[in-house]
MIDREN-746028 format. One record per residue (C-alpha): residue in one letter; x, y, z. Coordinates in steps of 0.05 Angstrom, whole numbers, plus 32768, in hexadecimal, padded with zeros to 4 digits. Layout:
REM residues N
AXYZ/...
***
This chain:
REM residues 540
M7D557EDE85ED/P7D697F1385C3/R7DB87F0385D6/R7DD37F258599/R7DC97F548562/A7DE57F65851C/L7E307F778528/A7E477FBF851B/A7E847FE9850F/A7E8D80328519/T7EAB80668547/G7E99806D858E/L7EB6809585CA/A7EE280C485DD/T7F1E80BF860B/G7F0980D28656/A7F2F80ED8691/F7F5B80C086C5/L7F3F80B78708/P7F6580848728/L7F3080568753/A7F4680258788/G7F277FEC87B0/A7EFC7FCF8777/T7EE17F9287A6/R7EC77F6D8762/T7F0C7F5E8750/A7F1F7F458799/A7F617F6387A4/S7F877FA487AB/T7FCC7F9287C1/P80037F998794/A80377F5D8795/Q806E7F7087C7/G80B57F7787A6/S80A47F6A8762/A80BD7F968721/L808A7FAD86F3/A80887F8D86A9/A80AA7FAF8678/A808B7F978639/A807B7FD6860D/A80347FC585EE/Y80017F9085E7/T7FD87F8285A4/N7F8F7F6D85A2/P7F6F7F4185A7/V7F937F2685DF/I7F777EE085D5/W7F687ECF858C/Q7F3E7E9985A4/D7EFB7E8C85B1/F7EEE7EA585F5/A7EAB7ECC8608/D7E877EEC863A/I7EBF7EF98660/D7EBE7F0186AE/V7F067F1A86C4/I7F1B7F28870C/R7F647F2C872E/V7F7B7F05876B/G7FBB7F1F8785/A7FEA7F238749/T7FC27EEE8720/Y7F877EFA86EF/Y7F4D7ECF86DE/A7F1D7ECA86AB/S7EE27EA1869E/A7EBA7E94865E/S7E807E74863A/T7E867E2B861D/M7E3C7E1B8613/H7E337DCA8602/Y7E877DC1860A/S7E9C7D9E864A/P7EBD7DA68678/G7E9A7DED8674/A7EAD7E38868A/P7EF77E33868A/V7F207E6286AF/L7F5B7E86868B/R7F977E9A86BB/S7FC27EDD86A8/Y7FF97F0586D3/D7FFA7F3C86A6/L7FAC7F458683/V7FD27F358643/N7FEB7EED8644/W7FBB7EB78658/E7FB57E6A8660/V7F7D7E3A866D/A7F837E2C86B5/G7F487DFD86C3/H7EF97DFC86BB/S7EC27E0C86F0/V7E917DDA86DE/P7EAB7D9486D8/V7E797D7686B7/L7E387D908698/D7E0A7D5F86BF/F7DC97D8E86AF/G7DA67D55868C/A7DAE7D1C8655/K7DAB7D4D861D/Y7DF47D698634/D7E087D1B862D/L7DF17D1685E6/N7DC77CE08604/G7D817CE285DC/A7D837D3285DC/R7DBC7D6185CE/G7DCB7DA485EF/Y7DF07DCD85B7/V7DEB7E1585CA/R7DD47E0F860B/G7DFA7DFD864F/I7E317E378661/W7E1B7E7B864D/A7E347EB98669/S7E487EAA86AF/S7E687EC586EB/L7EB27EB88710/A7EB77ED5874F/H7EF57ED38789/R7EE27ED587D4/P7F207EE787FD/S7EFC7ED98846/N7EFF7E8D8833/G7F2E7E8C87F4/T7EFD7E7287C1/F7EEC7E7B877E/Y7EA27E7F876F/W7E877E6B8728/L7E3D7E81871A/G7E0E7E7186E1/Q7DC97E5F86CA/I7DBB7E20869E/D7D7D7E1F866B/F7D5E7E51868C/A7D497E2686C5/R7D777E328703/T7DB57E4D8718/Y7DF57E1E872D/I7E307E398758/Y7E747E11875A/T7EA47E1F8784/A7EF77E11878B/T7F357E2B87B2/A7F5D7E278773/V7F487E34872D/E7F6A7DF38719/G7F387DD08743/P7F197DA5875E/W7EDB7DD18754/S7E977DB48775/R7E517DCC8776/L7E3A7DF387AF/T7DF47DFE8799/T7DBD7E088768/I7D8E7E3C876C/S7D4A7E3E8752/T7D487E878739/P7D6E7E8186F3/Y7DA37EC086F8/Y7DAA7ECD86AD/D7DE77EE88697/A7E057EF186D9/G7E3A7F1F8701/L7E467F01874A/L7E5B7F378777/V7E867F2C87B7/D7E7A7F6F87E2/S7EA67F8C880F/D7E807F6F884C/D7E877F27882E/S7E417F2A8818/L7E337F0887D5/Y7DFD7F2D879F/V7DF07F1D8753/A7DDF7F4B8720/Y7DB47F2A86E6/G7D847F2986AF/N7D737F418667/T7D577F89865F/T7D3B7F7F86A6/I7D777F8086D1/S7D6E7F668721/V7D987F5C8757/A7D9B7F1D8784/Q7DB87F1687C6/L7DCD7ED087DD/S7DDA7EB18820/R7E1D7EC38842/D7E2E7E7A882B/G7E197E8387E5/R7DE97E4887E5/T7DAA7E6887E5/Q7D837EAD87C9/V7D747EDC8800/R7D547F1087D8/T7D477F268790/Q7D2C7F678774/Q7D297F898735/V7D5A7FCB8737/F7D597FDC86E6/T7D317FE186AB/T7D527FEE8668/P7D35802B8641/S7D14801A8604/S7D43804385E0/V7D83801E85F1/G7D607FD885E8/T7D7C7F9A8602/L7DAE7F968642/E7DCD7F5B865C/G7E137F39866B/A7E107F5A86B2/R7E4F7F6286D5/F7E4F7F77871D/Y7E7D7FAB8741/K7E887FD18786/I7EBB800C8770/N7ECF804287A4/G7E87802F87CC/Q7E6080388784/Y7E3C7FF68768/Y7E487FED8722/I7E1D7FBB86F5/F7E407FB886AE/L7E1A7FA48679/T7E197F978632/R7DEF7FAA85FD/P7DF87F6B85C8/A7E1C7F6C859A/N7E337FB88595/G7E317FDB85D5/Q7E407FDE8621/Y7E2380088655/I7E2B800886A3/L7DFD801886DA/K7E10803A871E/S7DF580428765/S7E0C8067879B/S7DD4804887C9/G7DE6800087CF/P7DE37FBF87A2/F7D9A7FCA879C/G7D96800E877B/P7D7F80398762/Y7DB080398724/T7DBF806B86F0/M7DD8805B86AB/R7E0E806D8681/Q7E2280588639/V7E6E8043863D/L7E71802E85ED/L7E44802485B2/D7E558014856C/L7E9E801A857F/R7ED280038547/G7EF67FC38561/P7F3A7FAE855A/I7F307F788529/P7F277F8584DF/G7EE27F6784CE/G7ED27F5A851A/G7E987F738544/V7E937FAB857B/P7EBA7F9185BD/H7E877F8785F2/Q7E707F5C862A/G7EA97F518655/G7EC57F6C869A/L7EEC7FA186BA/V7F267F9286EB/Q7F5B7FBC870F/T7FAC7FAB870E/Q7FD07FAF874C/S7FEA7FF1873B/G7FA180128734/A7F97801086E9/W7F587FFA86CE/Y7F4B7FCA868E/Y7F0F7FB5866A/M7F0E7F71864C/A7ED77F62861A/F7ECD7F3585DF/V7EC87F448593/D7EA17F1E8569/A7ECC7EFF8537/Y7EA87EC58511/P7EB47E9284F6/G7EEC7E888534/G7EBD7E9C856D/R7EBC7ED8859E/V7F017EF585B0/P7F1D7F1985EA/A7F387F6585DF/L7F577F8F8616/A7F517FD98622/P7F6280088657/V7F2F802E867E/T7F31806E86A2/W7EFA809086CB/T7ED980D186C5/S7ED780FC870A/D7E9780EA8718/G7E9F809B8717/W7E90808186D4/P7EC2805B86A8/V7EDC806D8665/V7EFC803B8634/Q7F39805B8618/L7F41806085C8/V7F6F80678591/N7F57808D8559/G7F0B8087856C/A7F1480358571/W7F1E800485A5/G7F7080048599/T7F937FCA8575/S7FCD7FD985A2/Y7FD37FF885EF/P80138000861C/S80117FC28645/P7FF87FBC8687/A80247FD386BB/V802F7F9086E6/P805A7F6D870E/T80887F3D86E9/P80627EFE86DE/P80827EC3870F/R807F7E9386D0/P806A7E928681/V80277E798674/T80177E35865A/P80127E4D860C/M7FCD7E4385EB/V7FEC7E2385A6/G80207DF185A1/V802D7DA685A8/D80057D7585DA/T80217D2E85D5/F7FE67D1E8610/D80177D0E8641/G80047CFD8687/T7FC07CE08697/A7F8C7D1D868C/L7F807D488656/K7F9E7D918655/P7F727DC9866B/R7F657DE38623/W7F3F7DAD8608/E7EF37DA2860F/W7EC57D7085FD/N7E8A7D7985C8/H7E517D678602/N7E657D3A863D/P7E967D028628/D7E8D7CB8863A/N7EC47CB48669/T7EC77C65865F/K7ED57C758615/W7F187C9D861F/S7F5B7CA08643/V7F977CC98642/N7FDC7CA6864C/N800D7CC68621/G7FE17CC885F0/L7F987CCC85E7/T7F657C8E85D5/L7F2A7C9A85BF/R7F007C5C85BA/T7EBD7C638597/A7E7E7C7785C5/T7E4F7C7D8594/V7E317C5C8555/T7E187C91852A/N7E267CA984DE/D7E1A7CF48504/L7E577D158522/Y7E297D438548/W7E0D7D09856B/A7E4E7CE68576/R7E697CE785B9/N7EB27CF285D0/T7EC17D29859E/L7EFA7D5085B9/T7F027D9985AB/H7F387DD185A5/R7F307E1A859D/I7F497E34855B/Q7F857E688560/G7F767EA48534/P7F817EC98501/T7F997E8484E3/S7FB47E3F8501/T7FBA7DF784F3/A7FB07DC28516/T7FD47D7D8505/V7FCB7D388526/Q7FEF7CFD8521/L7FBB7CBE8526/D7FC37C788537/H7F8D7C538519/S7FA47C0D8519/A7F6A7BF9854B/I7F2B7C14851F/R7EF47BEE850F/D7ECB7BE684D2/G7E987C2284CC/D7EC37C5284FE/R7ED37C9A84E9/A7F077CBB8509/G7F2E7CF88501/L7F367D4384FF/A7EFF7D7484F6/L7EEB7DBB84F4/L7EAB7DBB851E/R7E727DE8851D/D7E2D7DEC8502/S7E497DE284C7/S7E817DB284C4/A7EB57D87849A/W7EEC7D5684AF/I7F257D33849C/G7F317CE984AF/V7F397C9E84A6/K7EFC7C748498/R7EFF7C27849C/D7ED27BFC846A/G7ECD7BBB845F/G7F117BAA847C/A7F2F7BE9844F/T7F427C2A846C/R7F457C6F8449/V7F4D7CB28454/A7F187CDD8445/M7F087D30844A/V7EB97D328458/N7E8D7D76845D/G7E407D848462/L7E3B7D7984A3/T7E087DA684B6/M7DCF7DBB84E9/D7D977DE784E7/G7D847E288516/N7D6B7DF68542/W7DAA7DCB8544/N7D8E7D918522/T7DBA7D7084FC/T7DA27D7F84AC/G7DE37D5E8493/T7E0C7D2284A5/G7E437D2C8471/T7E5C7D19842B/E7EA47D008417/V7EC47D3483E6/A7F087D0E83E0/S7F267CD183FC/A7F667CA883F0/T7F807C628406/V7FAD7C5E843B/S7FD37C24845E/G7FF47C17849F/G7FDB7C3084E1/R7FEF7C7584EC/I7FD97CBA84CC/W7FE77D0784CE/L7FAC7D3184C3/R7FAB7D7584BD/A7F777DB484C0/A7F8C7DF884A8/A7F557E2E84C4/D7F507E7684B3/I7F277E9B84E5/R7F2C7EE284D2/P7EE77EFE84DF/G7EBB7F2084AF/A7EB07EEC8478/A7EAF7EA58470/R7EEE7E888473/P7F157E488456/G7F257E10847D/T7F507DDB8456/F7F637D8A8469/S7FA37D658454/Y7FC67D23846B/S80087D018473/T801D7CC3847A/D80667CD18492/G80517D0F84B9/T80837D3D848B/T80627D3E8449/F801D7D4E8447/T7FE27D488416/R7FAE7D77840B/L7F617D4F840A/G7F227D6883EA/S7F0B7DB483E2/A7F107DEE8413/F7ED87DF18447/S7EB77E2B844D/M7EB37E418497/G7E747E6B84A2/N7E787EAB84D0/D7E2E7EB184E7/W7E2A7EBD8531/R7DEC7E918543/F7E107E55855B/F7E347E858588/M7E7D7E578590/G7EAC7E5C8557/Y7EC37E278531/R7EEE7DF08557/F7F287DBC8544/A7F077D7D8558/L7F277D338563/F7EEE7CFF8551/N7EE37CB38554/H7E9E7C97854C/A7E7C7C528532/T7E487C4C84FD/Q7E437C018503/A7E5D7BE88544/L7E867C058582/G7ECB7BE48598/G7EFA7C0B8565/A7F2D7C3D857F/V7F5F7C6E856C/R7F9C7C8D858C/V7FB67CD58582/M7FF97CD68593/R80037D298589/F7FDC7D5F8570/E80017DA08565/L7FDE7DE48557/S80097E138530/V80067E568517/P80277E7884DB/
***
């Protein structure tokens, strides 16, 4: 499927007139919070989240905003972000608790890299107070998960044999459920009242050849009109409108094309969703291709023409790097920062963590520290189970890990990686009863995500004792390959650089951006373990 084209950057739309629109069914809320003062913050800066959250679907429920994003082969999948002002976000949970779509998602005889959770949809149904997540897997079938709170528990409601590619779920004003989906050929399906089965599906639009590919559907009902919001990857956004019901007919209008984005070196903002604030203002949250870090969310205000078409508000002919902050009620609490220290307190991982494929849950635990027992015998990190990942914060950030390696065994490899289809790491190696700290690069995949390199040791040093601090610094400013560097410490204070800088590529085809990754795998036999006492993600 032609999911992305070459990135572009140019000027685009002119500003449009303001038309206040109310009653957006897709956002599932229209009642302002009572008795709350409006936030007084003057402005916000794009990107609003400088982490890899792509294919955003954004909704409002009461005074709270939620967004869902793609995670491909990472587990749990489909993170749900939460905000009270559209600017400051936290990771609240995941809609797909485990990728139980086949053995390849377990790294069991096959691998699911660049499969799994693609562009999907998040919706809220007021009639039963339930959140719905909908997405197709492997072009085979569609899954729907539900929960009454985004933190979970989420459970699978149904499986539908039609794969709703890049789907948008609409809860209509009469409580009917509709799905817009497709690539170039756009269709609408109606679901049964309980959401478990397909009642009807019909093609509603064919993209003109002059436009090319349209996908990434989001489905709305606004002032009695039906809208399907579509992306032209990776440099445009279009919208379809119907006055005759969800099955059309639809007319099309361009929203943006080759619009200069807010991140130097990054791409055109596209493929996201529309959301209305309690005061009636509208915003568009899109993502910007910003490799090597990934695809990061940017926010812009939207106005409407007198005949009901959305217009993105620009700054000097571009998506603004800064806009006035949304006028929203004062947040009830600060959101949890996406950077900072995690000491793995309690007995569960915090929702900002995701595994590379499904983990073997018998081989890890959290109890005021993270214990990773070896789960795979392999010399290939891409085949190693129980590699735990964390998004990199842009434009530059540093991850520091305190690692107790006193229980590793001969042949074990444990440490901190910069993980993507070309990877490098710093970590401990135990061989012949001796332990070294090493920097390894040259872990590579081909375009079909098969391993082509398992790594070459670039530098090493002998270490004693059972505790070490490992550090990876990542520059993810887009537009070129960027350096990642590694260092270590034996006291947590003085760090020694190890190895040469690693070049993080900015090719888009792996889709997901670079991540920090904690790993421990065996090359000889299972039985070893490491304990991560502390992880810190810091920014300059």
